[in-house]
All heavy atoms as a GROMACS GRO file, in nm:
protein
  546
    1MET      N    1  -1.366   1.214  -0.538
    1MET     CA    2  -1.391   1.143  -0.410
    1MET      C    3  -1.396   1.241  -0.296
    1MET      O    4  -1.296   1.315  -0.288
    1MET     CB    5  -1.287   1.041  -0.391
    1MET     CG    6  -1.272   0.920  -0.494
    1MET     SD    7  -1.151   0.798  -0.452
    1MET     CE    8  -1.020   0.866  -0.561
    2PRO      N    9  -1.501   1.231  -0.222
    2PRO     CA   10  -1.506   1.316  -0.100
    2PRO      C   11  -1.390   1.299  -0.010
    2PRO      O   12  -1.357   1.187   0.014
    2PRO     CB   13  -1.636   1.291  -0.046
    2PRO     CG   14  -1.724   1.223  -0.143
    2PRO     CD   15  -1.614   1.154  -0.241
    3GLY      N   16  -1.334   1.405   0.044
    3GLY     CA   17  -1.229   1.406   0.145
    3GLY      C   18  -1.089   1.372   0.086
    3GLY      O   19  -0.995   1.372   0.162
    4VAL      N   20  -1.084   1.357  -0.046
    4VAL     CA   21  -0.953   1.329  -0.103
    4VAL      C   22  -0.903   1.460  -0.176
    4VAL      O   23  -0.961   1.517  -0.257
    4VAL     CB   24  -0.959   1.212  -0.208
    4VAL    CG1   25  -0.813   1.207  -0.289
    4VAL    CG2   26  -0.988   1.092  -0.147
    5ASN      N   27  -0.789   1.516  -0.124
    5ASN     CA   28  -0.730   1.639  -0.179
    5ASN      C   29  -0.646   1.620  -0.294
    5ASN      O   30  -0.640   1.713  -0.379
    5ASN     CB   31  -0.662   1.709  -0.066
    5ASN     CG   32  -0.737   1.749   0.048
    5ASN    OD1   33  -0.854   1.781   0.028
    5ASN    ND2   34  -0.676   1.749   0.178
    6ALA      N   35  -0.584   1.505  -0.319
    6ALA     CA   36  -0.487   1.492  -0.424
    6ALA      C   37  -0.467   1.339  -0.453
    6ALA      O   38  -0.491   1.259  -0.363
    6ALA     CB   39  -0.352   1.536  -0.401
    7ILE      N   40  -0.462   1.305  -0.582
    7ILE     CA   41  -0.427   1.170  -0.621
    7ILE      C   42  -0.307   1.177  -0.709
    7ILE      O   43  -0.286   1.255  -0.800
    7ILE     CB   44  -0.546   1.114  -0.722
    7ILE    CG1   45  -0.675   1.098  -0.632
    7ILE    CG2   46  -0.505   0.970  -0.769
    7ILE    CD1   47  -0.798   1.052  -0.710
    8ILE      N   48  -0.207   1.099  -0.668
    8ILE     CA   49  -0.076   1.087  -0.744
    8ILE      C   50  -0.060   0.950  -0.807
    8ILE      O   51  -0.077   0.855  -0.734
    8ILE     CB   52   0.037   1.106  -0.642
    8ILE    CG1   53   0.026   1.252  -0.583
    8ILE    CG2   54   0.168   1.100  -0.726
    8ILE    CD1   55   0.137   1.274  -0.474
    9ALA      N   56  -0.048   0.943  -0.940
    9ALA     CA   57  -0.037   0.807  -1.008
    9ALA      C   58   0.112   0.794  -1.035
    9ALA      O   59   0.170   0.890  -1.096
    9ALA     CB   60  -0.125   0.813  -1.134
   10VAL      N   61   0.160   0.664  -1.021
   10VAL     CA   62   0.294   0.636  -1.048
   10VAL      C   63   0.286   0.526  -1.153
   10VAL      O   64   0.230   0.414  -1.124
   10VAL     CB   65   0.378   0.587  -0.935
   10VAL    CG1   66   0.524   0.552  -0.976
   10VAL    CG2   67   0.390   0.692  -0.830
   11ALA      N   68   0.320   0.553  -1.279
   11ALA     CA   69   0.295   0.471  -1.386
   11ALA      C   70   0.413   0.459  -1.497
   11ALA      O   71   0.496   0.563  -1.494
   11ALA     CB   72   0.161   0.500  -1.459
   12SER      N   73   0.422   0.347  -1.569
   12SER     CA   74   0.515   0.342  -1.671
   12SER      C   75   0.475   0.224  -1.754
   12SER      O   76   0.409   0.133  -1.711
   12SER     CB   77   0.672   0.309  -1.614
   12SER     OG   78   0.758   0.275  -1.719
   13ALA      N   79   0.514   0.221  -1.878
   13ALA     CA   80   0.483   0.126  -1.975
   13ALA      C   81   0.578   0.008  -1.969
   13ALA      O   82   0.571  -0.099  -2.028
   13ALA     CB   83   0.461   0.173  -2.122
   14LYS      N   84   0.681   0.026  -1.896
   14LYS     CA   85   0.787  -0.080  -1.882
   14LYS      C   86   0.803  -0.128  -1.738
   14LYS      O   87   0.773  -0.065  -1.648
   14LYS     CB   88   0.923  -0.009  -1.911
   14LYS     CG   89   1.047  -0.097  -1.907
   14LYS     CD   90   1.157  -0.041  -1.960
   14LYS     CE   91   1.284  -0.123  -1.966
   14LYS     NZ   92   1.274  -0.258  -1.886
   15GLY      N   93   0.828  -0.256  -1.725
   15GLY     CA   94   0.835  -0.322  -1.600
   15GLY      C   95   0.979  -0.304  -1.531
   15GLY      O   96   1.077  -0.279  -1.617
   16GLY      N   97   0.992  -0.321  -1.398
   16GLY     CA   98   1.122  -0.311  -1.339
   16GLY      C   99   1.195  -0.184  -1.327
   16GLY      O  100   1.310  -0.181  -1.315
   17VAL      N  101   1.108  -0.068  -1.331
   17VAL     CA  102   1.175   0.052  -1.331
   17VAL      C  103   1.147   0.123  -1.194
   17VAL      O  104   1.198   0.239  -1.172
   17VAL     CB  105   1.108   0.155  -1.448
   17VAL    CG1  106   1.153   0.097  -1.584
   17VAL    CG2  107   0.964   0.159  -1.430
   18GLY      N  108   1.085   0.054  -1.097
   18GLY     CA  109   1.084   0.116  -0.966
   18GLY      C  110   0.957   0.178  -0.929
   18GLY      O  111   0.963   0.271  -0.842
   19LYS      N  112   0.851   0.159  -1.001
   19LYS     CA  113   0.713   0.224  -0.978
   19LYS      C  114   0.673   0.194  -0.832
   19LYS      O  115   0.637   0.285  -0.768
   19LYS     CB  116   0.620   0.168  -1.080
   19LYS     CG  117   0.646   0.210  -1.220
   19LYS     CD  118   0.541   0.148  -1.316
   19LYS     CE  119   0.545   0.004  -1.319
   19LYS     NZ  120   0.666  -0.065  -1.385
   20SER      N  121   0.678   0.070  -0.792
   20SER     CA  122   0.629   0.040  -0.656
   20SER      C  123   0.709   0.097  -0.548
   20SER      O  124   0.666   0.155  -0.438
   20SER     CB  125   0.617  -0.126  -0.637
   20SER     OG  126   0.532  -0.174  -0.723
   21THR      N  127   0.842   0.095  -0.565
   21THR     CA  128   0.941   0.159  -0.482
   21THR      C  129   0.918   0.313  -0.467
   21THR      O  130   0.909   0.361  -0.355
   21THR     CB  131   1.084   0.125  -0.512
   21THR    OG1  132   1.104  -0.017  -0.520
   21THR    CG2  133   1.184   0.184  -0.415
   22THR      N  134   0.894   0.377  -0.592
   22THR     CA  135   0.872   0.522  -0.585
   22THR      C  136   0.744   0.553  -0.508
   22THR      O  137   0.727   0.641  -0.432
   22THR     CB  138   0.853   0.562  -0.731
   22THR    OG1  139   0.988   0.534  -0.787
   22THR    CG2  140   0.830   0.714  -0.732
   23ALA      N  141   0.633   0.462  -0.540
   23ALA     CA  142   0.502   0.489  -0.472
   23ALA      C  143   0.507   0.470  -0.316
   23ALA      O  144   0.460   0.551  -0.261
   23ALA     CB  145   0.398   0.381  -0.530
   24ILE      N  146   0.574   0.380  -0.275
   24ILE     CA  147   0.601   0.357  -0.137
   24ILE      C  148   0.679   0.468  -0.076
   24ILE      O  149   0.631   0.519   0.049
   24ILE     CB  150   0.664   0.216  -0.103
   24ILE    CG1  151   0.570   0.098  -0.135
   24ILE    CG2  152   0.719   0.203   0.044
   24ILE    CD1  153   0.434   0.114  -0.044
   25ASN      N  154   0.780   0.511  -0.140
   25ASN     CA  155   0.863   0.622  -0.087
   25ASN      C  156   0.787   0.748  -0.075
   25ASN      O  157   0.792   0.826   0.018
   25ASN     CB  158   0.990   0.642  -0.161
   25ASN     CG  159   1.093   0.533  -0.133
   25ASN    OD1  160   1.113   0.492  -0.023
   25ASN    ND2  161   1.173   0.501  -0.230
   26LEU      N  162   0.699   0.775  -0.173
   26LEU     CA  163   0.612   0.893  -0.176
   26LEU      C  164   0.514   0.879  -0.053
   26LEU      O  165   0.495   0.978   0.017
   26LEU     CB  166   0.535   0.908  -0.306
   26LEU     CG  167   0.613   0.961  -0.421
   26LEU    CD1  168   0.531   0.944  -0.559
   26LEU    CD2  169   0.658   1.109  -0.389
   27ALA      N  170   0.451   0.767  -0.050
   27ALA     CA  171   0.344   0.756   0.063
   27ALA      C  172   0.410   0.771   0.199
   27ALA      O  173   0.353   0.839   0.285
   27ALA     CB  174   0.282   0.608   0.041
   28LEU      N  175   0.520   0.694   0.222
   28LEU     CA  176   0.585   0.704   0.353
   28LEU      C  177   0.629   0.852   0.372
   28LEU      O  178   0.638   0.900   0.492
   28LEU     CB  179   0.701   0.614   0.356
   28LEU     CG  180   0.664   0.462   0.352
   28LEU    CD1  181   0.791   0.375   0.354
   28LEU    CD2  182   0.591   0.422   0.483
   29GLY      N  183   0.684   0.918   0.279
   29GLY     CA  184   0.726   1.057   0.298
   29GLY      C  185   0.612   1.152   0.334
   29GLY      O  186   0.618   1.234   0.426
   30PHE      N  187   0.499   1.143   0.274
   30PHE     CA  188   0.377   1.219   0.293
   30PHE      C  189   0.329   1.186   0.439
   30PHE      O  190   0.281   1.268   0.511
   30PHE     CB  191   0.271   1.201   0.190
   30PHE     CG  192   0.311   1.258   0.062
   30PHE    CD1  193   0.286   1.201  -0.061
   30PHE    CD2  194   0.358   1.395   0.050
   30PHE    CE1  195   0.323   1.259  -0.192
   30PHE    CE2  196   0.386   1.463  -0.064
   30PHE     CZ  197   0.363   1.394  -0.180
   31ALA      N  198   0.333   1.053   0.475
   31ALA     CA  199   0.288   1.012   0.604
   31ALA      C  200   0.370   1.077   0.709
   31ALA      O  201   0.321   1.106   0.818
   31ALA     CB  202   0.281   0.861   0.607
   32ASN      N  203   0.507   1.076   0.688
   32ASN     CA  204   0.601   1.136   0.787
   32ASN      C  205   0.557   1.284   0.802
   32ASN      O  206   0.599   1.338   0.899
   32ASN     CB  207   0.723   1.112   0.728
   32ASN     CG  208   0.790   0.977   0.777
   32ASN    OD1  209   0.732   0.913   0.855
   32ASN    ND2  210   0.892   0.926   0.698
   33LEU      N  211   0.495   1.339   0.696
   33LEU     CA  212   0.464   1.484   0.713
   33LEU      C  213   0.328   1.506   0.782
   33LEU      O  214   0.283   1.614   0.791
   33LEU     CB  215   0.459   1.552   0.577
   33LEU     CG  216   0.582   1.563   0.502
   33LEU    CD1  217   0.570   1.618   0.355
   33LEU    CD2  218   0.685   1.658   0.578
   34GLY      N  219   0.273   1.400   0.827
   34GLY     CA  220   0.143   1.391   0.903
   34GLY      C  221   0.025   1.384   0.817
   34GLY      O  222  -0.095   1.397   0.860
   35MET      N  223   0.044   1.362   0.682
   35MET     CA  224  -0.066   1.342   0.589
   35MET      C  225  -0.123   1.203   0.592
   35MET      O  226  -0.056   1.102   0.619
   35MET     CB  227  -0.026   1.379   0.456
   35MET     CG  228   0.024   1.507   0.429
   35MET     SD  229   0.073   1.531   0.262
   35MET     CE  230   0.147   1.690   0.266
   36LYS      N  231  -0.253   1.181   0.564
   36LYS     CA  232  -0.308   1.053   0.550
   36LYS      C  233  -0.296   1.012   0.418
   36LYS      O  234  -0.317   1.084   0.309
   36LYS     CB  235  -0.461   1.060   0.575
   36LYS     CG  236  -0.504   1.093   0.732
   36LYS     CD  237  -0.640   1.092   0.751
   36LYS     CE  238  -0.678   1.125   0.899
   36LYS     NZ  239  -0.822   1.122   0.926
   37VAL      N  240  -0.253   0.888   0.402
   37VAL     CA  241  -0.210   0.825   0.254
   37VAL      C  242  -0.281   0.695   0.233
   37VAL      O  243  -0.305   0.623   0.338
   37VAL     CB  244  -0.066   0.816   0.241
   37VAL    CG1  245   0.004   0.954   0.245
   37VAL    CG2  246   0.001   0.726   0.334
   38GLY      N  247  -0.293   0.654   0.118
   38GLY     CA  248  -0.339   0.526   0.087
   38GLY      C  249  -0.264   0.486  -0.050
   38GLY      O  250  -0.238   0.576  -0.133
   39VAL      N  251  -0.249   0.360  -0.065
   39VAL     CA  252  -0.178   0.318  -0.190
   39VAL      C  253  -0.268   0.191  -0.244
   39VAL      O  254  -0.296   0.107  -0.174
   39VAL     CB  255  -0.035   0.262  -0.154
   39VAL    CG1  256   0.041   0.212  -0.277
   39VAL    CG2  257   0.051   0.376  -0.088
   40LEU      N  258  -0.272   0.202  -0.371
   40LEU     CA  259  -0.339   0.096  -0.450
   40LEU      C  260  -0.228   0.036  -0.548
   40LEU      O  261  -0.194   0.110  -0.633
   40LEU     CB  262  -0.463   0.151  -0.525
   40LEU     CG  263  -0.518   0.056  -0.632
   40LEU    CD1  264  -0.590  -0.064  -0.563
   40LEU    CD2  265  -0.621   0.116  -0.721
   41ASP      N  266  -0.203  -0.095  -0.523
   41ASP     CA  267  -0.108  -0.158  -0.617
   41ASP      C  268  -0.203  -0.236  -0.712
   41ASP      O  269  -0.255  -0.348  -0.681
   41ASP     CB  270  -0.022  -0.258  -0.526
   41ASP     CG  271   0.080  -0.304  -0.606
   41ASP    OD1  272   0.101  -0.291  -0.732
   41ASP    OD2  273   0.178  -0.374  -0.545
   42ALA      N  274  -0.200  -0.188  -0.842
   42ALA     CA  275  -0.281  -0.254  -0.937
   42ALA      C  276  -0.204  -0.342  -1.041
   42ALA      O  277  -0.226  -0.331  -1.158
   42ALA     CB  278  -0.361  -0.149  -1.009
   43ASP      N  279  -0.086  -0.402  -0.996
   43ASP     CA  280   0.000  -0.483  -1.076
   43ASP      C  281  -0.074  -0.593  -1.131
   43ASP      O  282  -0.116  -0.673  -1.046
   43ASP     CB  283   0.131  -0.508  -0.996
   43ASP     CG  284   0.226  -0.564  -1.092
   43ASP    OD1  285   0.199  -0.623  -1.197
   43ASP    OD2  286   0.350  -0.545  -1.057
   44ILE      N  287  -0.083  -0.610  -1.261
   44ILE     CA  288  -0.149  -0.732  -1.316
   44ILE      C  289  -0.079  -0.859  -1.285
   44ILE      O  290  -0.146  -0.966  -1.299
   44ILE     CB  291  -0.184  -0.727  -1.460
   44ILE    CG1  292  -0.061  -0.691  -1.547
   44ILE    CG2  293  -0.275  -0.592  -1.487
   44ILE    CD1  294  -0.081  -0.714  -1.693
   45TYR      N  295   0.050  -0.869  -1.249
   45TYR     CA  296   0.115  -0.978  -1.225
   45TYR      C  297   0.122  -1.011  -1.081
   45TYR      O  298   0.183  -1.110  -1.036
   45TYR     CB  299   0.268  -0.967  -1.289
   45TYR     CG  300   0.260  -0.958  -1.426
   45TYR    CD1  301   0.297  -0.842  -1.503
   45TYR    CD2  302   0.225  -1.072  -1.504
   45TYR    CE1  303   0.292  -0.836  -1.632
   45TYR    CE2  304   0.231  -1.066  -1.650
   45TYR     CZ  305   0.254  -0.956  -1.712
   45TYR     OH  306   0.258  -0.949  -1.844
   46GLY      N  307   0.067  -0.928  -0.997
   46GLY     CA  308   0.054  -0.957  -0.861
   46GLY      C  309   0.107  -0.836  -0.785
   46GLY      O  310   0.208  -0.776  -0.829
   47PRO      N  311   0.060  -0.796  -0.674
   47PRO     CA  312   0.100  -0.686  -0.590
   47PRO      C  313   0.241  -0.708  -0.530
   47PRO      O  314   0.272  -0.817  -0.484
   47PRO     CB  315   0.002  -0.675  -0.488
   47PRO     CG  316  -0.066  -0.805  -0.468
   47PRO     CD  317  -0.054  -0.864  -0.604
   48SER      N  318   0.327  -0.602  -0.524
   48SER     CA  319   0.452  -0.619  -0.486
   48SER      C  320   0.478  -0.545  -0.353
   48SER      O  321   0.571  -0.551  -0.286
   48SER     CB  322   0.567  -0.578  -0.592
   48SER     OG  323   0.538  -0.441  -0.615
   49LEU      N  324   0.370  -0.450  -0.326
   49LEU     CA  325   0.380  -0.363  -0.200
   49LEU      C  326   0.394  -0.447  -0.076
   49LEU      O  327   0.472  -0.414   0.013
   49LEU     CB  328   0.266  -0.267  -0.202
   49LEU     CG  329   0.254  -0.157  -0.317
   49LEU    CD1  330   0.153  -0.064  -0.288
   49LEU    CD2  331   0.398  -0.106  -0.339
   50PRO      N  332   0.318  -0.550  -0.063
   50PRO     CA  333   0.332  -0.635   0.075
   50PRO      C  334   0.473  -0.690   0.084
   50PRO      O  335   0.525  -0.680   0.191
   50PRO     CB  336   0.229  -0.744   0.050
   50PRO     CG  337   0.131  -0.693  -0.038
   50PRO     CD  338   0.198  -0.605  -0.139
   51LYS      N  339   0.531  -0.725  -0.018
   51LYS     CA  340   0.675  -0.775  -0.007
   51LYS      C  341   0.761  -0.653   0.017
   51LYS      O  342   0.858  -0.677   0.109
   51LYS     CB  343   0.724  -0.831  -0.143
   51LYS     CG  344   0.845  -0.901  -0.134
   51LYS     CD  345   0.887  -0.966  -0.267
   51LYS     CE  346   1.009  -1.042  -0.263
   51LYS     NZ  347   1.039  -1.121  -0.385
   52LEU      N  348   0.752  -0.538  -0.040
   52LEU     CA  349   0.838  -0.424  -0.015
   52LEU      C  350   0.820  -0.381   0.132
   52LEU      O  351   0.919  -0.325   0.199
   52LEU     CB  352   0.801  -0.308  -0.099
   52LEU     CG  353   0.843  -0.304  -0.247
   52LEU    CD1  354   0.789  -0.202  -0.329
   52LEU    CD2  355   0.998  -0.311  -0.248
   53LEU      N  356   0.716  -0.392   0.182
   53LEU     CA  357   0.670  -0.345   0.335
   53LEU      C  358   0.688  -0.456   0.435
   53LEU      O  359   0.651  -0.431   0.547
   53LEU     CB  360   0.536  -0.274   0.337
   53LEU     CG  361   0.528  -0.143   0.254
   53LEU    CD1  362   0.383  -0.099   0.254
   53LEU    CD2  363   0.614  -0.038   0.309
   54ALA      N  364   0.727  -0.578   0.386
   54ALA     CA  365   0.719  -0.694   0.478
   54ALA      C  366   0.597  -0.712   0.548
   54ALA      O  367   0.589  -0.721   0.672
   54ALA     CB  368   0.839  -0.680   0.580
   55ILE      N  369   0.476  -0.708   0.477
   55ILE     CA  370   0.339  -0.728   0.522
   55ILE      C  371   0.305  -0.869   0.495
   55ILE      O  372   0.328  -0.915   0.386
   55ILE     CB  373   0.242  -0.613   0.467
   55ILE    CG1  374   0.297  -0.496   0.522
   55ILE    CG2  375   0.110  -0.655   0.515
   55ILE    CD1  376   0.211  -0.364   0.461
   56LYS      N  377   0.237  -0.926   0.587
   56LYS     CA  378   0.180  -1.065   0.560
   56LYS      C  379   0.030  -1.066   0.611
   56LYS      O  380  -0.001  -1.005   0.706
   56LYS     CB  381   0.260  -1.174   0.617
   56LYS     CG  382   0.267  -1.165   0.765
   56LYS     CD  383   0.364  -1.269   0.828
   56LYS     CE  384   0.379  -1.246   0.982
   56LYS     NZ  385   0.472  -1.344   1.028
   57ARG      N  386  -0.054  -1.142   0.557
   57ARG     CA  387  -0.191  -1.166   0.604
   57ARG      C  388  -0.197  -1.269   0.717
   57ARG      O  389  -0.128  -1.378   0.701
   57ARG     CB  390  -0.281  -1.204   0.477
   57ARG     CG  391  -0.279  -1.098   0.382
   57ARG     CD  392  -0.429  -1.075   0.357
   57ARG     NE  393  -0.450  -0.972   0.264
   57ARG     CZ  394  -0.514  -0.859   0.287
   57ARG    NH1  395  -0.572  -0.833   0.392
   57ARG    NH2  396  -0.519  -0.766   0.189
   58GLU      N  397  -0.267  -1.237   0.820
   58GLU     CA  398  -0.283  -1.333   0.924
   58GLU      C  399  -0.388  -1.447   0.885
   58GLU      O  400  -0.377  -1.549   0.935
   58GLU     CB  401  -0.320  -1.277   1.047
   58GLU     CG  402  -0.218  -1.189   1.103
   58GLU     CD  403  -0.256  -1.112   1.230
   58GLU    OE1  404  -0.369  -1.130   1.268
   58GLU    OE2  405  -0.178  -1.048   1.284
   59ALA      N  406  -0.485  -1.409   0.802
   59ALA     CA  407  -0.600  -1.503   0.779
   59ALA      C  408  -0.606  -1.525   0.637
   59ALA      O  409  -0.587  -1.428   0.557
   59ALA     CB  410  -0.724  -1.436   0.828
   60ALA      N  411  -0.630  -1.647   0.596
   60ALA     CA  412  -0.638  -1.699   0.444
   60ALA      C  413  -0.753  -1.632   0.381
   60ALA      O  414  -0.756  -1.611   0.262
   60ALA     CB  415  -0.633  -1.846   0.441
   61ASN      N  416  -0.858  -1.599   0.461
   61ASN     CA  417  -0.982  -1.545   0.398
   61ASN      C  418  -0.974  -1.399   0.377
   61ASN      O  419  -1.072  -1.327   0.347
   61ASN     CB  420  -1.110  -1.589   0.468
   61ASN     CG  421  -1.106  -1.525   0.614
   61ASN    OD1  422  -1.020  -1.452   0.652
   61ASN    ND2  423  -1.206  -1.576   0.692
   62HIS      N  424  -0.854  -1.326   0.420
   62HIS     CA  425  -0.846  -1.182   0.396
   62HIS      C  426  -0.956  -1.093   0.472
   62HIS      O  427  -0.995  -1.004   0.406
   62HIS     CB  428  -0.834  -1.146   0.247
   62HIS     CG  429  -0.724  -1.229   0.185
   62HIS    ND1  430  -0.589  -1.207   0.214
   62HIS    CD2  431  -0.721  -1.327   0.086
   62HIS    CE1  432  -0.519  -1.290   0.137
   62HIS    NE2  433  -0.594  -1.359   0.066
   63ARG      N  434  -0.988  -1.142   0.585
   63ARG     CA  435  -1.094  -1.053   0.655
   63ARG      C  436  -1.031  -0.917   0.670
   63ARG      O  437  -0.913  -0.894   0.709
   63ARG     CB  438  -1.128  -1.112   0.793
   63ARG     CG  439  -1.203  -1.242   0.786
   63ARG     CD  440  -1.213  -1.298   0.923
   63ARG     NE  441  -1.085  -1.346   0.972
   63ARG     CZ  442  -1.044  -1.361   1.094
   63ARG    NH1  443  -1.124  -1.334   1.192
   63ARG    NH2  444  -0.933  -1.391   1.128
   64ARG      N  445  -1.116  -0.814   0.658
   64ARG     CA  446  -1.073  -0.678   0.672
   64ARG      C  447  -1.064  -0.640   0.819
   64ARG      O  448  -0.987  -0.550   0.850
   64ARG     CB  449  -1.165  -0.578   0.596
   64ARG     CG  450  -1.170  -0.599   0.455
   64ARG     CD  451  -1.254  -0.508   0.383
   64ARG     NE  452  -1.258  -0.531   0.255
   64ARG     CZ  453  -1.214  -0.443   0.146
   64ARG    NH1  454  -1.165  -0.329   0.186
   64ARG    NH2  455  -1.213  -0.480   0.027
   65GLN      N  456  -1.149  -0.684   0.912
   65GLN     CA  457  -1.136  -0.629   1.050
   65GLN      C  458  -1.161  -0.768   1.134
   65GLN      O  459  -1.232  -0.866   1.108
   65GLN     CB  460  -1.262  -0.546   1.067
   65GLN     CG  461  -1.264  -0.423   0.988
   65GLN     CD  462  -1.161  -0.327   1.048
   65GLN    OE1  463  -1.144  -0.314   1.165
   65GLN    NE2  464  -1.104  -0.254   0.955
   66THR      N  465  -1.097  -0.761   1.260
   66THR     CA  466  -1.117  -0.863   1.354
   66THR      C  467  -1.234  -0.808   1.450
   66THR      O  468  -1.281  -0.698   1.438
   66THR     CB  469  -0.992  -0.871   1.434
   66THR    OG1  470  -0.967  -0.751   1.500
   66THR    CG2  471  -0.875  -0.911   1.354
   67ALA      N  472  -1.278  -0.888   1.539
   67ALA     CA  473  -1.375  -0.861   1.632
   67ALA      C  474  -1.334  -0.726   1.716
   67ALA      O  475  -1.425  -0.647   1.751
   67ALA     CB  476  -1.396  -0.968   1.725
   68GLU      N  477  -1.205  -0.698   1.734
   68GLU     CA  478  -1.159  -0.582   1.811
   68GLU      C  479  -1.161  -0.458   1.716
   68GLU      O  480  -1.121  -0.340   1.757
   68GLU     CB  481  -1.032  -0.603   1.865
   68GLU     CG  482  -1.033  -0.715   1.971
   68GLU     CD  483  -1.016  -0.852   1.913
   68GLU    OE1  484  -0.961  -0.866   1.802
   68GLU    OE2  485  -1.048  -0.943   1.978
   69GLY      N  486  -1.185  -0.484   1.589
   69GLY     CA  487  -1.184  -0.357   1.493
   69GLY      C  488  -1.048  -0.334   1.439
   69GLY      O  489  -1.028  -0.223   1.383
   70ARG      N  490  -0.958  -0.423   1.457
   70ARG     CA  491  -0.821  -0.396   1.402
   70ARG      C  492  -0.810  -0.471   1.264
   70ARG      O  493  -0.858  -0.576   1.245
   70ARG     CB  494  -0.713  -0.457   1.500
   70ARG     CG  495  -0.715  -0.389   1.630
   70ARG     CD  496  -0.604  -0.432   1.726
   70ARG     NE  497  -0.628  -0.383   1.860
   70ARG     CZ  498  -0.582  -0.446   1.967
   70ARG    NH1  499  -0.514  -0.556   1.953
   70ARG    NH2  500  -0.609  -0.394   2.083
   71SER      N  501  -0.712  -0.425   1.185
   71SER     CA  502  -0.680  -0.481   1.057
   71SER      C  503  -0.605  -0.607   1.078
   71SER      O  504  -0.532  -0.636   1.169
   71SER     CB  505  -0.589  -0.385   0.983
   71SER     OG  506  -0.552  -0.453   0.861
   72ASN      N  507  -0.630  -0.706   0.983
   72ASN     CA  508  -0.563  -0.829   0.985
   72ASN      C  509  -0.423  -0.827   0.926
   72ASN      O  510  -0.363  -0.934   0.925
   72ASN     CB  511  -0.642  -0.939   0.912
   72ASN     CG  512  -0.750  -0.992   1.003
   72ASN    OD1  513  -0.734  -1.002   1.116
   72ASN    ND2  514  -0.850  -1.040   0.936
   73VAL      N  515  -0.389  -0.717   0.872
   73VAL     CA  516  -0.259  -0.696   0.792
   73VAL      C  517  -0.157  -0.651   0.903
   73VAL      O  518  -0.183  -0.549   0.967
   73VAL     CB  519  -0.271  -0.610   0.684
   73VAL    CG1  520  -0.135  -0.596   0.611
   73VAL    CG2  521  -0.365  -0.651   0.585
   74THR      N  522  -0.050  -0.714   0.920
   74THR     CA  523   0.052  -0.682   1.020
   74THR      C  524   0.192  -0.676   0.943
   74THR      O  525   0.219  -0.743   0.857
   74THR     CB  526   0.066  -0.778   1.139
   74THR    OG1  527   0.093  -0.910   1.096
   74THR    CG2  528  -0.076  -0.779   1.209
   75ALA      N  529   0.267  -0.594   1.006
   75ALA     CA  530   0.419  -0.583   0.965
   75ALA      C  531   0.500  -0.688   1.049
   75ALA      O  532   0.480  -0.707   1.170
   75ALA     CB  533   0.468  -0.456   0.980
   76SER      N  534   0.584  -0.765   0.966
   76SER     CA  535   0.668  -0.857   1.035
   76SER      C  536   0.787  -0.794   1.083
   76SER      O  537   0.832  -0.699   1.023
   76SER     CB  538   0.695  -0.979   0.954
   76SER     OG  539   0.749  -0.932   0.831
   77PRO      N  540   0.847  -0.848   1.191
   77PRO     CA  541   0.973  -0.778   1.249
   77PRO      C  542   1.089  -0.794   1.152
   77PRO      O  543   1.101  -0.865   1.078
   77PRO     CB  544   0.995  -0.847   1.374
   77PRO     CG  545   0.904  -0.964   1.378
   77PRO     CD  546   0.806  -0.951   1.274
   0.00000   0.00000   0.00000
């Protein structure tokens, strides 16, 4: 992928071992170092990252951008 310097995969054949928590902690740690990060939650039983980060969708249709160019995903207080 152009512009991507590294890909880190967090995986396990067992559930409930902290994969999502580990992935979020890595992403937040790298972001705190000034790196650009992205996370893909490919859990077949449903993504848990929004719950871990207290993120909720504002629109039911999951629009990616609003008219102002901002994301519809927000962190709740």
